[in-house]
mmCIF file of the C-alpha atoms, coordinates in Angstrom:
data_MODEL
# 
_entry.id   MODEL 
# 
loop_
_atom_site.group_PDB 
_atom_site.id 
_atom_site.type_symbol 
_atom_site.label_atom_id 
_atom_site.label_alt_id 
_atom_site.label_comp_id 
_atom_site.label_asym_id 
_atom_site.label_entity_id 
_atom_site.label_seq_id 
_atom_site.pdbx_PDB_ins_code 
_atom_site.Cartn_x 
_atom_site.Cartn_y 
_atom_site.Cartn_z 
_atom_site.occupancy 
_atom_site.B_iso_or_equiv 
_atom_site.pdbx_formal_charge 
_atom_site.auth_seq_id 
_atom_site.auth_comp_id 
_atom_site.auth_asym_id 
_atom_site.auth_atom_id 
_atom_site.pdbx_PDB_model_num 
ATOM 1  C CA . MET A 1 1  ? 0.000   0.000   0.000   1.00 0.00 ? 1  MET A CA 1 
ATOM 2  C CA . GLU A 1 2  ? 1.456   3.338   -1.074  1.00 0.00 ? 2  GLU A CA 1 
ATOM 3  C CA . ASN A 1 3  ? 0.030   6.777   -0.242  1.00 0.00 ? 3  ASN A CA 1 
ATOM 4  C CA . GLY A 1 4  ? -3.183  5.256   1.073   1.00 0.00 ? 4  GLY A CA 1 
ATOM 5  C CA . ILE A 1 5  ? -3.731  3.304   -2.150  1.00 0.00 ? 5  ILE A CA 1 
ATOM 6  C CA . ARG A 1 6  ? -4.509  -0.417  -1.949  1.00 0.00 ? 6  ARG A CA 1 
ATOM 7  C CA . THR A 1 7  ? -3.743  -2.703  -4.881  1.00 0.00 ? 7  THR A CA 1 
ATOM 8  C CA . LEU A 1 8  ? -6.420  -5.268  -5.626  1.00 0.00 ? 8  LEU A CA 1 
ATOM 9  C CA . GLU A 1 9  ? -5.181  -8.216  -7.673  1.00 0.00 ? 9  GLU A CA 1 
ATOM 10 C CA . VAL A 1 10 ? -7.792  -9.962  -9.777  1.00 0.00 ? 10 VAL A CA 1 
ATOM 11 C CA . ASN A 1 11 ? -6.556  -12.722 -12.049 1.00 0.00 ? 11 ASN A CA 1 
ATOM 12 C CA . THR A 1 12 ? -3.376  -11.162 -13.480 1.00 0.00 ? 12 THR A CA 1 
ATOM 13 C CA . ASN A 1 13 ? -4.723  -7.602  -13.366 1.00 0.00 ? 13 ASN A CA 1 
ATOM 14 C CA . LYS A 1 14 ? -4.048  -4.970  -10.724 1.00 0.00 ? 14 LYS A CA 1 
ATOM 15 C CA . PHE A 1 15 ? -6.589  -2.358  -9.735  1.00 0.00 ? 15 PHE A CA 1 
ATOM 16 C CA . MET A 1 16 ? -6.139  0.555   -7.348  1.00 0.00 ? 16 MET A CA 1 
ATOM 17 C CA . MET A 1 17 ? -8.479  1.640   -4.599  1.00 0.00 ? 17 MET A CA 1 
ATOM 18 C CA . LEU A 1 18 ? -8.247  4.125   -1.756  1.00 0.00 ? 18 LEU A CA 1 
ATOM 19 C CA . GLU A 1 19 ? -7.520  2.169   1.415   1.00 0.00 ? 19 GLU A CA 1 
ATOM 20 C CA . MET A 1 20 ? -9.939  4.352   3.362   1.00 0.00 ? 20 MET A CA 1 
ATOM 21 C CA . MET A 1 21 ? -12.786 3.581   0.954   1.00 0.00 ? 21 MET A CA 1 
ATOM 22 C CA . TYR A 1 22 ? -11.951 -0.138  0.800   1.00 0.00 ? 22 TYR A CA 1 
ATOM 23 C CA . SER A 1 23 ? -11.865 -0.381  4.593   1.00 0.00 ? 23 SER A CA 1 
ATOM 24 C CA . LEU A 1 24 ? -15.406 1.006   4.805   1.00 0.00 ? 24 LEU A CA 1 
ATOM 25 C CA . LEU A 1 25 ? -16.830 -1.844  2.713   1.00 0.00 ? 25 LEU A CA 1 
ATOM 26 C CA . LEU A 1 26 ? -18.317 -4.825  4.529   1.00 0.00 ? 26 LEU A CA 1 
ATOM 27 C CA . GLU A 1 27 ? -16.876 -8.267  3.761   1.00 0.00 ? 27 GLU A CA 1 
ATOM 28 C CA . HIS A 1 28 ? -19.712 -9.263  1.419   1.00 0.00 ? 28 HIS A CA 1 
ATOM 29 C CA . GLN A 1 29 ? -19.279 -5.942  -0.417  1.00 0.00 ? 29 GLN A CA 1 
ATOM 30 C CA . LYS A 1 30 ? -15.532 -6.598  -0.824  1.00 0.00 ? 30 LYS A CA 1 
ATOM 31 C CA . THR A 1 31 ? -16.352 -10.042 -2.190  1.00 0.00 ? 31 THR A CA 1 
ATOM 32 C CA . ALA A 1 32 ? -18.833 -8.497  -4.634  1.00 0.00 ? 32 ALA A CA 1 
ATOM 33 C CA . LEU A 1 33 ? -16.260 -5.859  -5.661  1.00 0.00 ? 33 LEU A CA 1 
ATOM 34 C CA . HIS A 1 34 ? -13.661 -8.529  -6.427  1.00 0.00 ? 34 HIS A CA 1 
ATOM 35 C CA . TRP A 1 35 ? -16.250 -10.517 -8.390  1.00 0.00 ? 35 TRP A CA 1 
ATOM 36 C CA . LEU A 1 36 ? -17.266 -7.439  -10.393 1.00 0.00 ? 36 LEU A CA 1 
ATOM 37 C CA . LEU A 1 37 ? -13.604 -6.703  -11.166 1.00 0.00 ? 37 LEU A CA 1 
ATOM 38 C CA . ASP A 1 38 ? -13.195 -10.330 -12.252 1.00 0.00 ? 38 ASP A CA 1 
ATOM 39 C CA . GLN A 1 39 ? -16.200 -9.956  -14.563 1.00 0.00 ? 39 GLN A CA 1 
ATOM 40 C CA . HIS A 1 40 ? -14.678 -6.726  -15.905 1.00 0.00 ? 40 HIS A CA 1 
ATOM 41 C CA . THR A 1 41 ? -11.361 -8.415  -16.712 1.00 0.00 ? 41 THR A CA 1 
ATOM 42 C CA . LYS A 1 42 ? -13.273 -11.087 -18.645 1.00 0.00 ? 42 LYS A CA 1 
ATOM 43 C CA . GLU A 1 43 ? -15.250 -8.357  -20.454 1.00 0.00 ? 43 GLU A CA 1 
ATOM 44 C CA . GLN A 1 44 ? -18.480 -9.886  -19.179 1.00 0.00 ? 44 GLN A CA 1 
ATOM 45 C CA . GLY A 1 45 ? -21.524 -8.013  -18.019 1.00 0.00 ? 45 GLY A CA 1 
ATOM 46 C CA . SER A 1 46 ? -22.831 -8.615  -14.531 1.00 0.00 ? 46 SER A CA 1 
ATOM 47 C CA . ILE A 1 47 ? -25.757 -7.846  -12.291 1.00 0.00 ? 47 ILE A CA 1 
ATOM 48 C CA . LEU A 1 48 ? -25.823 -7.539  -8.514  1.00 0.00 ? 48 LEU A CA 1 
ATOM 49 C CA . ALA A 1 49 ? -29.112 -8.779  -7.116  1.00 0.00 ? 49 ALA A CA 1 
ATOM 50 C CA . ASP A 1 50 ? -29.819 -9.588  -3.486  1.00 0.00 ? 50 ASP A CA 1 
ATOM 51 C CA . GLU A 1 51 ? -31.984 -8.516  -0.599  1.00 0.00 ? 51 GLU A CA 1 
ATOM 52 C CA . MET A 1 52 ? -32.674 -4.826  -0.215  1.00 0.00 ? 52 MET A CA 1 
ATOM 53 C CA . GLY A 1 53 ? -30.210 -2.942  1.968   1.00 0.00 ? 53 GLY A CA 1 
ATOM 54 C CA . LEU A 1 54 ? -27.072 -5.053  1.517   1.00 0.00 ? 54 LEU A CA 1 
ATOM 55 C CA . GLY A 1 55 ? -25.097 -2.346  -0.271  1.00 0.00 ? 55 GLY A CA 1 
ATOM 56 C CA . LYS A 1 56 ? -25.381 -2.893  -4.019  1.00 0.00 ? 56 LYS A CA 1 
ATOM 57 C CA . THR A 1 57 ? -25.220 0.846   -4.686  1.00 0.00 ? 57 THR A CA 1 
ATOM 58 C CA . ILE A 1 58 ? -22.078 1.479   -2.631  1.00 0.00 ? 58 ILE A CA 1 
ATOM 59 C CA . THR A 1 59 ? -20.447 -1.639  -4.096  1.00 0.00 ? 59 THR A CA 1 
ATOM 60 C CA . THR A 1 60 ? -21.156 -0.372  -7.600  1.00 0.00 ? 60 THR A CA 1 
ATOM 61 C CA . ILE A 1 61 ? -19.821 3.089   -6.725  1.00 0.00 ? 61 ILE A CA 1 
ATOM 62 C CA . ALA A 1 62 ? -16.684 1.441   -5.297  1.00 0.00 ? 62 ALA A CA 1 
ATOM 63 C CA . LEU A 1 63 ? -16.280 -0.501  -8.567  1.00 0.00 ? 63 LEU A CA 1 
ATOM 64 C CA . LEU A 1 64 ? -16.619 2.634   -10.686 1.00 0.00 ? 64 LEU A CA 1 
ATOM 65 C CA . TYR A 1 65 ? -14.210 4.551   -8.450  1.00 0.00 ? 65 TYR A CA 1 
ATOM 66 C CA . CYS A 1 66 ? -11.706 1.684   -8.560  1.00 0.00 ? 66 CYS A CA 1 
ATOM 67 C CA . LEU A 1 67 ? -11.830 1.556   -12.364 1.00 0.00 ? 67 LEU A CA 1 
ATOM 68 C CA . HIS A 1 68 ? -11.605 5.354   -12.603 1.00 0.00 ? 68 HIS A CA 1 
ATOM 69 C CA . LEU A 1 69 ? -8.579  5.562   -10.277 1.00 0.00 ? 69 LEU A CA 1 
ATOM 70 C CA . THR A 1 70 ? -6.820  2.683   -12.022 1.00 0.00 ? 70 THR A CA 1 
ATOM 71 C CA . LEU A 1 71 ? -7.282  4.182   -15.491 1.00 0.00 ? 71 LEU A CA 1 
ATOM 72 C CA . LYS A 1 72 ? -6.209  7.624   -14.264 1.00 0.00 ? 72 LYS A CA 1 
ATOM 73 C CA . LYS A 1 73 ? -3.039  6.241   -12.626 1.00 0.00 ? 73 LYS A CA 1 
ATOM 74 C CA . ARG A 1 74 ? -2.197  4.363   -15.852 1.00 0.00 ? 74 ARG A CA 1 
ATOM 75 C CA . GLY A 1 75 ? -2.618  7.564   -17.832 1.00 0.00 ? 75 GLY A CA 1 
ATOM 76 C CA . GLU A 1 76 ? -5.520  6.129   -19.806 1.00 0.00 ? 76 GLU A CA 1 
ATOM 77 C CA . ALA A 1 77 ? -8.616  8.037   -20.825 1.00 0.00 ? 77 ALA A CA 1 
ATOM 78 C CA . VAL A 1 78 ? -11.392 8.114   -18.255 1.00 0.00 ? 78 VAL A CA 1 
ATOM 79 C CA . GLY A 1 79 ? -14.903 8.481   -19.618 1.00 0.00 ? 79 GLY A CA 1 
ATOM 80 C CA . ALA A 1 80 ? -17.966 9.857   -17.920 1.00 0.00 ? 80 ALA A CA 1 
ATOM 81 C CA . THR A 1 81 ? -20.137 7.674   -15.714 1.00 0.00 ? 81 THR A CA 1 
ATOM 82 C CA . LEU A 1 82 ? -23.790 8.127   -14.903 1.00 0.00 ? 82 LEU A CA 1 
ATOM 83 C CA . VAL A 1 83 ? -25.039 6.625   -11.650 1.00 0.00 ? 83 VAL A CA 1 
ATOM 84 C CA . ILE A 1 84 ? -28.785 6.441   -11.136 1.00 0.00 ? 84 ILE A CA 1 
ATOM 85 C CA . CYS A 1 85 ? -29.816 5.817   -7.561  1.00 0.00 ? 85 CYS A CA 1 
ATOM 86 C CA . PRO A 1 86 ? -32.520 6.706   -5.053  1.00 0.00 ? 86 PRO A CA 1 
ATOM 87 C CA . ALA A 1 87 ? -32.444 10.316  -3.857  1.00 0.00 ? 87 ALA A CA 1 
ATOM 88 C CA . THR A 1 88 ? -31.879 9.055   -0.293  1.00 0.00 ? 88 THR A CA 1 
ATOM 89 C CA . LEU A 1 89 ? -28.379 7.890   -1.294  1.00 0.00 ? 89 LEU A CA 1 
ATOM 90 C CA . ILE A 1 90 ? -27.185 11.202  -2.753  1.00 0.00 ? 90 ILE A CA 1 
ATOM 91 C CA . ASN A 1 91 ? -25.907 12.571  0.560   1.00 0.00 ? 91 ASN A CA 1 
# 
């Protein structure tokens, strides 16, 4: 870990994530994040579906942030992302 950045290794790929953000995720959210990154490396789509209130929105935001940070650190182009979520999650 360097400068508060955690490296997440998925298959043979490395992704970067803020340690502070990663530490806030619950274990099942970390598992989901790793699975989503695995799906991303395989260029496969994926859907998170479970009981209400288990953190699908924050897990998805963590995924998007992780991808954004990784691309930025590699000097690659970062495109725009639109997140649609309930108004109660905006704060």
